[in-house]
Biopython code that builds the backbone (N, CA, C, O; Angstrom):
import numpy as np
from Bio.PDB.StructureBuilder import StructureBuilder

atoms = [
    (1, "MET", "N", (0.847, -1.171, 0.000)),
    (1, "MET", "CA", (0.000, 0.000, 0.000)),
    (1, "MET", "C", (0.890, 1.231, 0.000)),
    (1, "MET", "O", (1.984, 1.219, 0.563)),
    (2, "ARG", "N", (0.423, 2.268, -0.621)),
    (2, "ARG", "CA", (1.197, 3.510, -0.688)),
    (2, "ARG", "C", (0.713, 4.481, 0.384)),
    (2, "ARG", "O", (-0.484, 4.740, 0.512)),
    (3, "ALA", "N", (1.660, 5.013, 1.147)),
    (3, "ALA", "CA", (1.336, 5.941, 2.231)),
    (3, "ALA", "C", (1.748, 7.361, 1.873)),
    (3, "ALA", "O", (2.686, 7.582, 1.107)),
    (4, "ASP", "N", (1.026, 8.315, 2.442)),
    (4, "ASP", "CA", (1.376, 9.725, 2.268)),
    (4, "ASP", "C", (2.404, 10.173, 3.293)),
    (4, "ASP", "O", (3.206, 11.068, 3.029)),
    (5, "VAL", "N", (2.376, 9.547, 4.462)),
    (5, "VAL", "CA", (3.300, 9.892, 5.538)),
    (5, "VAL", "C", (3.544, 8.652, 6.391)),
    (5, "VAL", "O", (2.689, 7.771, 6.484)),
    (6, "THR", "N", (4.723, 8.596, 7.013)),
    (6, "THR", "CA", (5.110, 7.435, 7.825)),
    (6, "THR", "C", (5.468, 7.864, 9.233)),
    (6, "THR", "O", (6.135, 8.876, 9.447)),
    (7, "VAL", "N", (5.007, 7.069, 10.190)),
    (7, "VAL", "CA", (5.418, 7.209, 11.582)),
    (7, "VAL", "C", (6.323, 6.018, 11.876)),
    (7, "VAL", "O", (5.914, 4.867, 11.720)),
    (8, "ASP", "N", (7.542, 6.294, 12.297)),
    (8, "ASP", "CA", (8.493, 5.236, 12.621)),
    (8, "ASP", "C", (8.519, 5.031, 14.128)),
    (8, "ASP", "O", (9.142, 5.798, 14.862)),
    (9, "ALA", "N", (7.835, 3.991, 14.576)),
    (9, "ALA", "CA", (7.788, 3.684, 16.005)),
    (9, "ALA", "C", (8.515, 2.373, 16.303)),
    (9, "ALA", "O", (8.247, 1.722, 17.313)),
    (10, "ARG", "N", (9.433, 1.995, 15.418)),
    (10, "ARG", "CA", (10.202, 0.776, 15.654)),
    (10, "ARG", "C", (11.000, 0.922, 16.940)),
    (10, "ARG", "O", (11.551, 1.984, 17.232)),
    (11, "GLY", "N", (11.052, -0.167, 17.704)),
    (11, "GLY", "CA", (11.813, -0.165, 18.944)),
    (11, "GLY", "C", (11.060, 0.387, 20.138)),
    (11, "GLY", "O", (11.610, 0.442, 21.238)),
    (12, "THR", "N", (9.817, 0.795, 19.948)),
    (12, "THR", "CA", (9.012, 1.303, 21.071)),
    (12, "THR", "C", (7.938, 0.285, 21.420)),
    (12, "THR", "O", (7.628, -0.605, 20.628)),
    (13, "LEU", "N", (7.383, 0.421, 22.596)),
    (13, "LEU", "CA", (6.328, -0.482, 23.059)),
    (13, "LEU", "C", (5.012, 0.262, 23.185)),
    (13, "LEU", "O", (4.973, 1.491, 23.239)),
    (14, "CYS", "N", (3.943, -0.503, 23.231)),
    (14, "CYS", "CA", (2.604, 0.028, 23.441)),
    (14, "CYS", "C", (2.615, 0.923, 24.681)),
    (14, "CYS", "O", (3.146, 0.513, 25.713)),
    (15, "PRO", "N", (2.060, 2.101, 24.619)),
    (15, "PRO", "CA", (1.165, 2.666, 23.609)),
    (15, "PRO", "C", (1.840, 3.644, 22.643)),
    (15, "PRO", "O", (1.150, 4.345, 21.902)),
    (16, "ILE", "N", (3.169, 3.703, 22.639)),
    (16, "ILE", "CA", (3.883, 4.720, 21.859)),
    (16, "ILE", "C", (3.540, 4.700, 20.367)),
    (16, "ILE", "O", (3.325, 5.773, 19.802)),
    (17, "PRO", "N", (3.478, 3.546, 19.696)),
    (17, "PRO", "CA", (3.128, 3.593, 18.273)),
    (17, "PRO", "C", (1.775, 4.272, 18.005)),
    (17, "PRO", "O", (1.636, 5.009, 17.030)),
    (18, "ILE", "N", (0.797, 4.028, 18.855)),
    (18, "ILE", "CA", (-0.529, 4.629, 18.662)),
    (18, "ILE", "C", (-0.515, 6.104, 19.024)),
    (18, "ILE", "O", (-1.179, 6.904, 18.364)),
    (19, "ILE", "N", (0.215, 6.475, 20.042)),
    (19, "ILE", "CA", (0.330, 7.900, 20.399)),
    (19, "ILE", "C", (0.949, 8.665, 19.237)),
    (19, "ILE", "O", (0.468, 9.739, 18.876)),
    (20, "ARG", "N", (2.001, 8.128, 18.655)),
    (20, "ARG", "CA", (2.650, 8.802, 17.518)),
    (20, "ARG", "C", (1.733, 8.826, 16.292)),
    (20, "ARG", "O", (1.702, 9.812, 15.556)),
    (21, "ALA", "N", (0.997, 7.749, 16.076)),
    (21, "ALA", "CA", (0.049, 7.710, 14.954)),
    (21, "ALA", "C", (-1.031, 8.773, 15.136)),
    (21, "ALA", "O", (-1.382, 9.473, 14.187)),
    (22, "ALA", "N", (-1.550, 8.891, 16.342)),
    (22, "ALA", "CA", (-2.600, 9.876, 16.621)),
    (22, "ALA", "C", (-2.088, 11.292, 16.390)),
    (22, "ALA", "O", (-2.791, 12.121, 15.813)),
    (23, "GLU", "N", (-0.886, 11.566, 16.832)),
    (23, "GLU", "CA", (-0.304, 12.895, 16.637)),
    (23, "GLU", "C", (-0.168, 13.215, 15.154)),
    (23, "GLU", "O", (-0.507, 14.319, 14.727)),
    (24, "MET", "N", (0.322, 12.267, 14.369)),
    (24, "MET", "CA", (0.525, 12.507, 12.947)),
    (24, "MET", "C", (-0.802, 12.583, 12.201)),
    (24, "MET", "O", (-0.945, 13.387, 11.280)),
    (25, "MET", "N", (-1.769, 11.762, 12.583)),
    (25, "MET", "CA", (-3.055, 11.745, 11.896)),
    (25, "MET", "C", (-3.730, 13.118, 11.946)),
    (25, "MET", "O", (-4.445, 13.487, 11.014)),
    (26, "ARG", "N", (-3.514, 13.867, 13.007)),
    (26, "ARG", "CA", (-4.117, 15.208, 13.135)),
    (26, "ARG", "C", (-3.669, 16.154, 12.028)),
    (26, "ARG", "O", (-4.367, 17.122, 11.725)),
    (27, "SER", "N", (-2.513, 15.889, 11.418)),
    (27, "SER", "CA", (-1.992, 16.787, 10.392)),
    (27, "SER", "C", (-2.378, 16.351, 8.970)),
    (27, "SER", "O", (-2.070, 17.050, 8.005)),
    (28, "LEU", "N", (-3.046, 15.206, 8.842)),
    (28, "LEU", "CA", (-3.396, 14.706, 7.522)),
    (28, "LEU", "C", (-4.733, 15.249, 7.034)),
    (28, "LEU", "O", (-5.597, 15.634, 7.822)),
    (29, "ARG", "N", (-4.877, 15.268, 5.718)),
    (29, "ARG", "CA", (-6.145, 15.650, 5.095)),
    (29, "ARG", "C", (-6.971, 14.393, 4.859)),
    (29, "ARG", "O", (-6.434, 13.287, 4.797)),
    (30, "VAL", "N", (-8.262, 14.570, 4.731)),
    (30, "VAL", "CA", (-9.167, 13.453, 4.463)),
    (30, "VAL", "C", (-8.681, 12.703, 3.222)),
    (30, "VAL", "O", (-8.384, 13.308, 2.191)),
    (31, "GLY", "N", (-8.607, 11.392, 3.339)),
    (31, "GLY", "CA", (-8.185, 10.541, 2.239)),
    (31, "GLY", "C", (-6.718, 10.166, 2.246)),
    (31, "GLY", "O", (-6.316, 9.216, 1.574)),
    (32, "GLN", "N", (-5.910, 10.904, 3.000)),
    (32, "GLN", "CA", (-4.486, 10.563, 3.055)),
    (32, "GLN", "C", (-4.276, 9.321, 3.914)),
    (32, "GLN", "O", (-5.063, 9.015, 4.809)),
    (33, "VAL", "N", (-3.185, 8.615, 3.610)),
    (33, "VAL", "CA", (-2.893, 7.345, 4.282)),
    (33, "VAL", "C", (-1.646, 7.488, 5.146)),
    (33, "VAL", "O", (-0.619, 8.014, 4.719)),
    (34, "LEU", "N", (-1.772, 7.005, 6.362)),
    (34, "LEU", "CA", (-0.683, 6.992, 7.338)),
    (34, "LEU", "C", (-0.123, 5.578, 7.422)),
    (34, "LEU", "O", (-0.877, 4.611, 7.534)),
    (35, "GLU", "N", (1.197, 5.459, 7.368)),
    (35, "GLU", "CA", (1.883, 4.188, 7.573)),
    (35, "GLU", "C", (2.520, 4.223, 8.955)),
    (35, "GLU", "O", (3.191, 5.193, 9.308)),
    (36, "VAL", "N", (2.314, 3.174, 9.732)),
    (36, "VAL", "CA", (2.918, 3.060, 11.061)),
    (36, "VAL", "C", (3.876, 1.882, 11.037)),
    (36, "VAL", "O", (3.469, 0.745, 10.798)),
    (37, "LEU", "N", (5.158, 2.161, 11.288)),
    (37, "LEU", "CA", (6.167, 1.104, 11.395)),
    (37, "LEU", "C", (6.347, 0.772, 12.863)),
    (37, "LEU", "O", (6.601, 1.661, 13.675)),
    (38, "ALA", "N", (6.219, -0.488, 13.208)),
    (38, "ALA", "CA", (6.361, -0.898, 14.605)),
    (38, "ALA", "C", (7.033, -2.259, 14.682)),
    (38, "ALA", "O", (6.989, -3.048, 13.737)),
    (39, "THR", "N", (7.653, -2.517, 15.821)),
    (39, "THR", "CA", (8.230, -3.831, 16.093)),
    (39, "THR", "C", (7.514, -4.516, 17.251)),
    (39, "THR", "O", (7.805, -5.672, 17.557)),
    (40, "ASP", "N", (6.591, -3.826, 17.892)),
    (40, "ASP", "CA", (5.806, -4.390, 18.992)),
    (40, "ASP", "C", (4.564, -5.059, 18.412)),
    (40, "ASP", "O", (3.742, -4.396, 17.779)),
    (41, "VAL", "N", (4.422, -6.359, 18.621)),
    (41, "VAL", "CA", (3.309, -7.126, 18.076)),
    (41, "VAL", "C", (1.954, -6.580, 18.525)),
    (41, "VAL", "O", (0.945, -6.830, 17.866)),
    (42, "ALA", "N", (1.913, -5.849, 19.618)),
    (42, "ALA", "CA", (0.648, -5.278, 20.103)),
    (42, "ALA", "C", (-0.003, -4.363, 19.074)),
    (42, "ALA", "O", (-1.215, -4.151, 19.119)),
    (43, "VAL", "N", (0.774, -3.823, 18.158)),
    (43, "VAL", "CA", (0.218, -2.929, 17.142)),
    (43, "VAL", "C", (-0.823, -3.648, 16.282)),
    (43, "VAL", "O", (-1.708, -3.002, 15.720)),
    (44, "LEU", "N", (-0.731, -4.966, 16.174)),
    (44, "LEU", "CA", (-1.682, -5.728, 15.375)),
    (44, "LEU", "C", (-3.105, -5.609, 15.918)),
    (44, "LEU", "O", (-4.067, -5.674, 15.153)),
    (45, "GLU", "N", (-3.241, -5.438, 17.205)),
    (45, "GLU", "CA", (-4.557, -5.213, 17.817)),
    (45, "GLU", "C", (-4.820, -3.733, 18.020)),
    (45, "GLU", "O", (-5.941, -3.259, 17.833)),
    (46, "ASP", "N", (-3.782, -3.009, 18.402)),
    (46, "ASP", "CA", (-3.965, -1.611, 18.784)),
    (46, "ASP", "C", (-4.338, -0.693, 17.628)),
    (46, "ASP", "O", (-5.214, 0.158, 17.785)),
    (47, "LEU", "N", (-3.702, -0.840, 16.480)),
    (47, "LEU", "CA", (-3.982, 0.078, 15.376)),
    (47, "LEU", "C", (-5.415, -0.076, 14.850)),
    (47, "LEU", "O", (-6.104, 0.933, 14.699)),
    (48, "PRO", "N", (-5.890, -1.289, 14.567)),
    (48, "PRO", "CA", (-7.289, -1.401, 14.133)),
    (48, "PRO", "C", (-8.279, -0.903, 15.191)),
    (48, "PRO", "O", (-9.282, -0.273, 14.853)),
    (49, "ALA", "N", (-8.003, -1.183, 16.466)),
    (49, "ALA", "CA", (-8.894, -0.731, 17.538)),
    (49, "ALA", "C", (-8.909, 0.794, 17.625)),
    (49, "ALA", "O", (-9.965, 1.400, 17.810)),
    (50, "TRP", "N", (-7.745, 1.404, 17.492)),
    (50, "TRP", "CA", (-7.662, 2.867, 17.532)),
    (50, "TRP", "C", (-8.422, 3.471, 16.358)),
    (50, "TRP", "O", (-9.156, 4.443, 16.532)),
    (51, "CYS", "N", (-8.257, 2.908, 15.169)),
    (51, "CYS", "CA", (-8.984, 3.408, 13.990)),
    (51, "CYS", "C", (-10.489, 3.325, 14.223)),
    (51, "CYS", "O", (-11.220, 4.276, 13.946)),
    (52, "HIS", "N", (-10.944, 2.195, 14.728)),
    (52, "HIS", "CA", (-12.376, 2.025, 15.001)),
    (52, "HIS", "C", (-12.873, 3.051, 16.020)),
    (52, "HIS", "O", (-13.942, 3.638, 15.848)),
    (53, "ALA", "N", (-12.099, 3.260, 17.068)),
    (53, "ALA", "CA", (-12.505, 4.179, 18.133)),
    (53, "ALA", "C", (-12.495, 5.643, 17.698)),
    (53, "ALA", "O", (-13.239, 6.459, 18.243)),
    (54, "THR", "N", (-11.653, 5.977, 16.717)),
    (54, "THR", "CA", (-11.510, 7.376, 16.320)),
    (54, "THR", "C", (-12.175, 7.704, 14.990)),
    (54, "THR", "O", (-12.174, 8.861, 14.569)),
    (55, "GLY", "N", (-12.738, 6.711, 14.330)),
    (55, "GLY", "CA", (-13.446, 6.962, 13.084)),
    (55, "GLY", "C", (-12.575, 7.047, 11.849)),
    (55, "GLY", "O", (-12.996, 7.599, 10.832)),
    (56, "HIS", "N", (-11.368, 6.512, 11.920)),
    (56, "HIS", "CA", (-10.515, 6.436, 10.742)),
    (56, "HIS", "C", (-10.619, 5.034, 10.161)),
    (56, "HIS", "O", (-11.098, 4.121, 10.834)),
    (57, "GLU", "N", (-10.183, 4.854, 8.936)),
    (57, "GLU", "CA", (-10.267, 3.562, 8.282)),
    (57, "GLU", "C", (-8.964, 2.790, 8.440)),
    (57, "GLU", "O", (-7.907, 3.248, 8.006)),
    (58, "PHE", "N", (-9.044, 1.623, 9.060)),
    (58, "PHE", "CA", (-7.885, 0.736, 9.089)),
    (58, "PHE", "C", (-7.829, 0.044, 7.742)),
    (58, "PHE", "O", (-8.834, -0.504, 7.289)),
    (59, "CYS", "N", (-6.675, 0.057, 7.095)),
    (59, "CYS", "CA", (-6.551, -0.516, 5.752)),
    (59, "CYS", "C", (-5.976, -1.927, 5.772)),
    (59, "CYS", "O", (-6.635, -2.873, 5.339)),
    (60, "GLU", "N", (-4.755, -2.073, 6.270)),
    (60, "GLU", "CA", (-4.114, -3.391, 6.247)),
    (60, "GLU", "C", (-2.806, -3.369, 7.008)),
    (60, "GLU", "O", (-2.304, -2.318, 7.407)),
    (61, "PHE", "N", (-2.272, -4.564, 7.197)),
    (61, "PHE", "CA", (-0.913, -4.744, 7.696)),
    (61, "PHE", "C", (-0.091, -5.442, 6.636)),
    (61, "PHE", "O", (-0.592, -6.295, 5.902)),
    (62, "GLU", "N", (1.171, -5.074, 6.562)),
    (62, "GLU", "CA", (2.182, -5.824, 5.826)),
    (62, "GLU", "C", (3.193, -6.247, 6.878)),
    (62, "GLU", "O", (3.725, -5.410, 7.607)),
    (63, "ILE", "N", (3.453, -7.526, 6.956)),
    (63, "ILE", "CA", (4.346, -8.045, 7.992)),
    (63, "ILE", "C", (5.609, -8.590, 7.351)),
    (63, "ILE", "O", (5.569, -9.493, 6.516)),
    (64, "ASP", "N", (6.732, -8.015, 7.765)),
    (64, "ASP", "CA", (8.051, -8.456, 7.334)),
    (64, "ASP", "C", (8.906, -8.456, 8.590)),
    (64, "ASP", "O", (9.697, -7.543, 8.825)),
    (65, "LEU", "N", (8.730, -9.509, 9.397)),
    (65, "LEU", "CA", (9.337, -9.543, 10.730)),
    (65, "LEU", "C", (10.807, -9.155, 10.699)),
    (65, "LEU", "O", (11.560, -9.604, 9.835)),
    (66, "PRO", "N", (11.202, -8.328, 11.636)),
    (66, "PRO", "CA", (10.489, -7.947, 12.850)),
    (66, "PRO", "C", (9.620, -6.691, 12.716)),
    (66, "PRO", "O", (9.210, -6.118, 13.725)),
    (67, "ILE", "N", (9.337, -6.260, 11.490)),
    (67, "ILE", "CA", (8.606, -5.009, 11.303)),
    (67, "ILE", "C", (7.167, -5.276, 10.878)),
    (67, "ILE", "O", (6.890, -6.082, 9.990)),
    (68, "TYR", "N", (6.269, -4.570, 11.547)),
    (68, "TYR", "CA", (4.850, -4.563, 11.195)),
    (68, "TYR", "C", (4.565, -3.201, 10.577)),
    (68, "TYR", "O", (4.855, -2.170, 11.185)),
    (69, "ARG", "N", (4.000, -3.189, 9.373)),
    (69, "ARG", "CA", (3.614, -1.951, 8.698)),
    (69, "ARG", "C", (2.097, -1.899, 8.676)),
    (69, "ARG", "O", (1.440, -2.708, 8.022)),
    (70, "GLY", "N", (1.555, -0.932, 9.404)),
    (70, "GLY", "CA", (0.113, -0.770, 9.444)),
    (70, "GLY", "C", (-0.289, 0.479, 8.689)),
    (70, "GLY", "O", (0.435, 1.474, 8.691)),
    (71, "TYR", "N", (-1.454, 0.429, 8.036)),
    (71, "TYR", "CA", (-1.921, 1.550, 7.231)),
    (71, "TYR", "C", (-3.310, 1.972, 7.671)),
    (71, "TYR", "O", (-4.193, 1.143, 7.894)),
    (72, "ALA", "N", (-3.483, 3.278, 7.789)),
    (72, "ALA", "CA", (-4.779, 3.844, 8.184)),
    (72, "ALA", "C", (-5.059, 5.057, 7.318)),
    (72, "ALA", "O", (-4.168, 5.858, 7.036)),
    (73, "ARG", "N", (-6.326, 5.180, 6.895)),
    (73, "ARG", "CA", (-6.737, 6.323, 6.060)),
    (73, "ARG", "C", (-7.477, 7.339, 6.924)),
    (73, "ARG", "O", (-8.358, 6.983, 7.706)),
    (74, "CYS", "N", (-7.112, 8.594, 6.772)),
    (74, "CYS", "CA", (-7.751, 9.691, 7.492)),
    (74, "CYS", "C", (-9.149, 9.916, 6.917)),
    (74, "CYS", "O", (-9.312, 10.096, 5.710)),
    (75, "LEU", "N", (-10.142, 9.903, 7.784)),
    (75, "LEU", "CA", (-11.521, 10.099, 7.324)),
    (75, "LEU", "C", (-12.155, 11.399, 7.820)),
    (75, "LEU", "O", (-13.293, 11.706, 7.467)),
    (76, "HIS", "N", (-11.442, 12.149, 8.621)),
    (76, "HIS", "CA", (-11.985, 13.439, 9.070)),
    (76, "HIS", "C", (-10.903, 14.369, 9.535)),
    (76, "HIS", "O", (-11.190, 15.494, 9.945)),
]
sb = StructureBuilder()
sb.init_structure("model")
sb.init_model(0)
sb.init_chain("A")
sb.init_seg("    ")
for serial, (resi, resn, name, xyz) in enumerate(atoms, 1):
    if name == "N":
        sb.init_residue(resn, " ", resi, " ")
    sb.init_atom(name, np.array(xyz, "f"), 0.0, 1.0, " ", f" {name:<3s}", serial, name[0])
structure = sb.get_structure()
């Protein structure tokens, strides 16, 4: 998937990847895609849950261990 902006949270633990994603998402326009790079497996549950809770669209994960690439589309 192609992202407009990337948050690099590799080497951090929950909740840091989601905190950084939330901060960056505030600067995106509707329709733009955020990529979150993480090495903490918790992101597999946390990113989709955060998208659901905040009204953004969770798109997908690409997994190339030890890196998890999560994608979310800004909806507001």
